[in-house]
DRENDO-1510 file (C-alpha; in Angstrom, 1 decimal, always signed):
<recs>
REC; n; res; u; v; w
REC; 1; MET; -1.1; -6.5; -14.1 .
REC; 2; LEU; +0.6; -9.6; -15.1 .
REC; 3; LEU; +2.5; -10.9; -12.8 .
REC; 4; THR; +6.0; -12.8; -13.2 .
REC; 5; GLY; +8.3; -13.9; -10.1 .
REC; 6; LEU; +8.2; -14.7; -6.9 .
REC; 7; HIS; +11.4; -12.0; -5.7 .
REC; 8; ALA; +11.0; -12.8; -1.4 .
REC; 9; VAL; +8.5; -12.7; +1.4 .
REC; 10; LEU; +8.9; -10.5; +4.6 .
REC; 11; LEU; +6.3; -11.8; +7.5 .
REC; 12; VAL; +6.3; -9.1; +10.2 .
REC; 13; PRO; +4.1; -10.7; +13.6 .
REC; 14; TYR; +1.1; -8.4; +14.5 .
REC; 15; THR; -0.3; -8.4; +18.4 .
REC; 16; THR; -3.0; -5.7; +17.4 .
REC; 17; ARG; -5.5; -4.6; +14.8 .
REC; 18; ALA; -3.2; -1.6; +13.7 .
REC; 19; ILE; -1.0; +0.1; +11.3 .
REC; 20; ASP; +1.8; -0.7; +14.7 .
REC; 21; SER; +4.8; +1.7; +14.2 .
REC; 22; GLU; +6.7; -0.4; +17.7 .
REC; 23; LEU; +7.4; -3.5; +15.7 .
REC; 24; ASP; +9.9; -6.5; +17.2 .
REC; 25; LYS; +12.7; -6.7; +14.6 .
REC; 26; SER; +14.5; -9.4; +16.3 .
REC; 27; LYS; +11.5; -11.4; +15.0 .
REC; 28; TYR; +10.9; -10.6; +11.2 .
REC; 29; ILE; +11.1; -12.9; +8.6 .
REC; 30; LEU; +12.4; -12.9; +5.8 .
REC; 31; LEU; +12.6; -15.9; +3.1 .
REC; 32; ASN; +13.5; -15.4; -0.3 .
REC; 33; GLY; +16.3; -17.6; -3.0 .
REC; 34; SER; +18.6; -18.0; +0.1 .
REC; 35; ASN; +16.6; -19.0; +2.9 .
REC; 36; GLY; +13.3; -20.9; +2.6 .
REC; 37; GLY; +13.2; -21.0; -0.7 .
REC; 38; PRO; +9.3; -19.1; -1.6 .
REC; 39; THR; +7.6; -21.1; -4.6 .
REC; 40; GLN; +4.1; -19.7; -4.7 .
REC; 41; VAL; +1.6; -17.2; -2.9 .
REC; 42; ASN; -1.9; -17.8; -3.7 .
REC; 43; ILE; -4.2; -15.3; -2.8 .
REC; 44; GLN; -8.3; -16.0; -2.9 .
REC; 45; ASN; -11.9; -14.4; -2.3 .
REC; 46; LEU; -10.2; -11.1; -2.3 .
REC; 47; SER; -14.3; -9.4; -3.6 .
REC; 48; ALA; -17.2; -10.4; -2.0 .
REC; 49; THR; -19.7; -12.7; -3.4 .
REC; 50; GLN; -21.9; -10.7; -6.1 .
REC; 51; THR; -26.0; -11.2; -5.6 .
REC; 52; THR; -28.1; -10.1; -8.4 .
REC; 53; LYS; -31.3; -8.6; -7.0 .
REC; 54; TYR; -34.8; -9.3; -9.1 .
REC; 55; GLY; -37.0; -6.5; -9.3 .
REC; 56; GLY; -40.2; -5.6; -11.7 .
REC; 57; ASP; -39.7; -9.1; -13.1 .
REC; 58; SER; -35.9; -8.4; -14.2 .
REC; 59; ALA; -32.3; -7.9; -12.9 .
REC; 60; TYR; -32.2; -4.9; -11.0 .
REC; 61; LEU; -28.8; -4.8; -9.3 .
REC; 62; VAL; -25.9; -6.8; -8.0 .
REC; 63; VAL; -25.0; -6.9; -4.8 .
REC; 64; GLY; -21.5; -7.4; -3.6 .
REC; 65; SER; -19.8; -5.3; -1.7 .
REC; 66; GLY; -16.9; -5.2; +0.8 .
REC; 67; ASN; -14.5; -8.3; +0.6 .
REC; 68; GLY; -14.5; -11.8; +0.7 .
REC; 69; GLN; -13.4; -14.1; +3.2 .
REC; 70; VAL; -10.0; -14.1; +2.0 .
REC; 71; SER; -7.4; -17.0; +2.4 .
REC; 72; GLY; -4.6; -19.2; +0.4 .
REC; 73; SER; -1.3; -20.9; +0.8 .
REC; 74; PHE; +2.0; -19.8; +0.6 .
REC; 75; ASN; +4.4; -22.5; -0.9 .
REC; 76; LEU; +8.0; -23.4; +0.1 .
REC; 77; LEU; +10.9; -25.0; -0.3 .
REC; 78; ASP; +12.1; -25.4; +2.6 .
REC; 79; PHE; +10.5; -23.1; +5.6 .
REC; 80; PRO; +13.4; -22.7; +8.5 .
REC; 81; PHE; +12.0; -25.7; +11.3 .
REC; 82; ASP; +12.5; -23.2; +13.9 .
REC; 83; LYS; +10.3; -20.3; +11.8 .
REC; 84; LEU; +7.8; -22.2; +11.2 .
REC; 85; ASN; +7.2; -23.8; +14.7 .
REC; 86; GLU; +7.0; -20.0; +16.0 .
REC; 87; VAL; +4.2; -18.8; +12.9 .
REC; 88; LEU; +1.9; -21.6; +12.9 .
REC; 89; GLY; +2.8; -20.8; +17.1 .
REC; 90; TYR; +3.7; -24.7; +18.1 .
REC; 91; ARG; +5.7; -24.5; +21.5 .
REC; 92; THR; +9.1; -25.3; +21.6 .
REC; 93; ASP; +10.4; -27.4; +24.7 .
REC; 94; SER; +14.3; -27.1; +26.2 .
REC; 95; GLN; +15.0; -30.1; +23.0 .
REC; 96; GLY; +14.2; -28.2; +20.6 .
REC; 97; ILE; +11.5; -30.8; +19.9 .
REC; 98; ALA; +7.9; -28.6; +18.5 .
REC; 99; HIS; +4.4; -29.5; +20.2 .
REC; 100; HIS; +1.6; -29.0; +18.6 .
REC; 101; GLY; -2.7; -30.0; +20.1 .
REC; 102; ASN; -5.3; -28.3; +21.4 .
REC; 103; GLN; -3.9; -25.6; +23.2 .
REC; 104; THR; -1.5; -24.0; +20.1 .
REC; 105; ILE; -3.4; -20.8; +18.4 .
REC; 106; ALA; -1.3; -19.4; +15.6 .
REC; 107; PRO; +0.2; -16.0; +15.7 .
REC; 108; TYR; -0.7; -12.8; +13.3 .
REC; 109; TYR; +1.5; -11.5; +10.8 .
REC; 110; ALA; +1.5; -9.4; +8.2 .
REC; 111; MET; +2.7; -10.6; +4.7 .
REC; 112; TYR; +4.6; -8.8; +2.4 .
REC; 113; VAL; +5.3; -9.8; -1.1 .
REC; 114; LEU; +8.2; -9.5; -3.6 .
REC; 115; SER; +7.2; -9.6; -6.9 .
REC; 116; HIS; +7.3; -7.9; -10.9 .
REC; 117; ASP; +5.9; -7.1; -13.9 .
REC; 118; LYS; +6.3; -8.1; -17.2 .
REC; 119; ASP; +8.4; -5.1; -18.0 .
REC; 120; GLY; +10.4; -5.7; -14.9 .
REC; 121; LYS; +8.9; -3.7; -12.4 .
REC; 122; ALA; +8.2; -3.9; -9.1 .
REC; 123; ALA; +5.0; -5.0; -7.9 .
REC; 124; TRP; +4.6; -5.0; -4.1 .
REC; 125; LEU; +1.3; -7.4; -2.0 .
REC; 126; GLY; +0.4; -6.7; +1.4 .
REC; 127; LEU; -1.8; -8.8; +3.3 .
REC; 128; PRO; -1.9; -6.9; +6.4 .
REC; 129; ARG; -2.9; -9.2; +9.0 .
REC; 130; VAL; -3.0; -13.3; +8.7 .
REC; 131; GLN; -3.1; -16.1; +10.1 .
REC; 132; PHE; -1.7; -19.4; +9.1 .
REC; 133; ALA; -1.7; -23.3; +9.3 .
REC; 134; ARG; -0.8; -26.2; +8.4 .
REC; 135; GLY; -2.7; -29.4; +7.1 .
REC; 136; ASP; -0.1; -32.0; +5.8 .
REC; 137; VAL; +3.2; -33.4; +6.1 .
REC; 138; ASN; +4.0; -35.9; +3.1 .
REC; 139; PRO; +7.6; -37.4; +3.3 .
REC; 140; GLN; +8.0; -39.6; +0.8 .
REC; 141; THR; +10.8; -42.6; -0.1 .
REC; 142; ASN; +13.2; -42.4; -2.2 .
REC; 143; SER; +13.9; -43.9; -5.3 .
REC; 144; ASP; +16.5; -44.1; -7.8 .
REC; 145; ASN; +16.5; -40.4; -7.4 .
REC; 146; THR; +15.4; -38.4; -4.1 .
REC; 147; VAL; +12.1; -37.5; -3.6 .
REC; 148; THR; +12.0; -34.3; -1.5 .
REC; 149; SER; +8.8; -32.4; -0.2 .
REC; 150; THR; +8.0; -29.3; +0.3 .
REC; 151; ASP; +6.2; -26.6; +3.2 .
REC; 152; GLN; +2.6; -25.8; +2.4 .
REC; 153; LEU; +0.6; -23.5; +4.8 .
REC; 154; THR; -2.3; -22.1; +4.3 .
REC; 155; TRP; -4.0; -18.9; +5.9 .
REC; 156; ARG; -6.5; -16.5; +6.3 .
REC; 157; GLY; -6.9; -13.1; +6.2 .
REC; 158; MET; -8.1; -10.7; +8.3 .
REC; 159; ASN; -9.3; -7.3; +8.2 .
REC; 160; ARG; -6.9; -4.2; +10.0 .
REC; 161; LYS; -9.0; -1.7; +12.2 .
REC; 162; ASP; -8.9; +1.0; +9.3 .
REC; 163; GLY; -11.1; -2.1; +7.8 .
REC; 164; ASP; -8.2; -3.3; +5.2 .
REC; 165; ILE; -8.0; -6.7; +4.4 .
REC; 166; PHE; -5.2; -6.6; +1.0 .
REC; 167; ILE; -3.1; -3.7; -0.5 .
REC; 168; GLN; -0.8; -3.5; -3.8 .
REC; 169; GLY; +1.4; -1.3; -5.5 .
REC; 170; SER; +3.6; -1.1; -8.7 .
REC; 171; GLU; +6.2; +1.5; -9.4 .
REC; 172; GLN; +4.1; +1.5; -12.9 .
REC; 173; LYS; +2.4; +4.0; -10.6 .
REC; 174; LYS; +5.7; +5.7; -9.7 .
REC; 175; THR; +5.1; +4.0; -6.0 .
REC; 176; THR; +8.6; +3.8; -3.8 .
REC; 177; GLU; +8.8; +0.6; -1.8 .
REC; 178; THR; +9.4; +2.5; +1.0 .
REC; 179; GLN; +6.0; +4.0; +0.4 .
REC; 180; PHE; +4.6; +1.0; +0.2 .
REC; 181; GLN; +6.0; -0.4; +3.8 .
REC; 182; THR; +4.8; +2.1; +5.5 .
REC; 183; ALA; +1.3; +1.6; +3.5 .
REC; 184; LEU; +1.2; -1.7; +5.1 .
REC; 185; PHE; +3.4; -1.6; +8.2 .
REC; 186; GLY; +3.3; +2.4; +9.1 .
REC; 187; LYS; +7.1; +2.5; +8.4 .
REC; 188; GLN; +9.6; +1.3; +6.4 .
REC; 189; VAL; +11.0; -2.0; +7.9 .
REC; 190; LEU; +13.2; -3.6; +4.9 .
REC; 191; THR; +15.7; -1.7; +3.1 .
REC; 192; SER; +17.6; -4.4; +1.5 .
REC; 193; LEU; +17.5; -7.8; +0.0 .
REC; 194; GLU; +21.2; -8.7; +0.1 .
REC; 195; GLY; +22.7; -11.2; +2.0 .
REC; 196; ALA; +21.6; -14.8; +2.8 .
REC; 197; GLY; +17.9; -14.3; +4.3 .
REC; 198; THR; +18.8; -11.5; +7.1 .
REC; 199; PRO; +17.5; -8.3; +6.0 .
REC; 200; SER; +18.7; -4.7; +6.6 .
REC; 201; LEU; +16.0; -3.4; +8.6 .
REC; 202; GLY; +14.5; +0.4; +8.7 .
</recs>
């Protein structure tokens, strides 16, 4: 499946490893062309490392069942400050200052990625349980032109209680967005992407 474009990313906090029907709408984070400006979602190590087993002086079989240590990166032009701190688990004090230290624990999120294929058919990627981290902050001096830094997060996936760590769907198979959201979240959570980062929630 050839994907073209990154329409939006929805992050939904999770407190358990089960598909949760009691999700808190107020904590959903929709990142799109009017909020955050996501530019890339990179997903790596989906498959387990394959190992060749030998017998009778020849290659006998290849072992590589299950998933790998799924991880990746998430790039945005401008992750909203408050939401960035929430995703990273930073503590925000009464003056609005975010603190990161040896007691920081980033929460888990489900990540819902909306894209499309070369024919314009909707395509969806879902990671049921990921934890985000940030390695670098890199402001640079302006010259004759304004120089801006972007936000880059890394993440690591975790298997859901049912074993899933990644799901994907496409309109090519007559799958609907509601069906895909139900597979990822247990119910429909997003009914519209209109507006400046404020989804119409199911």
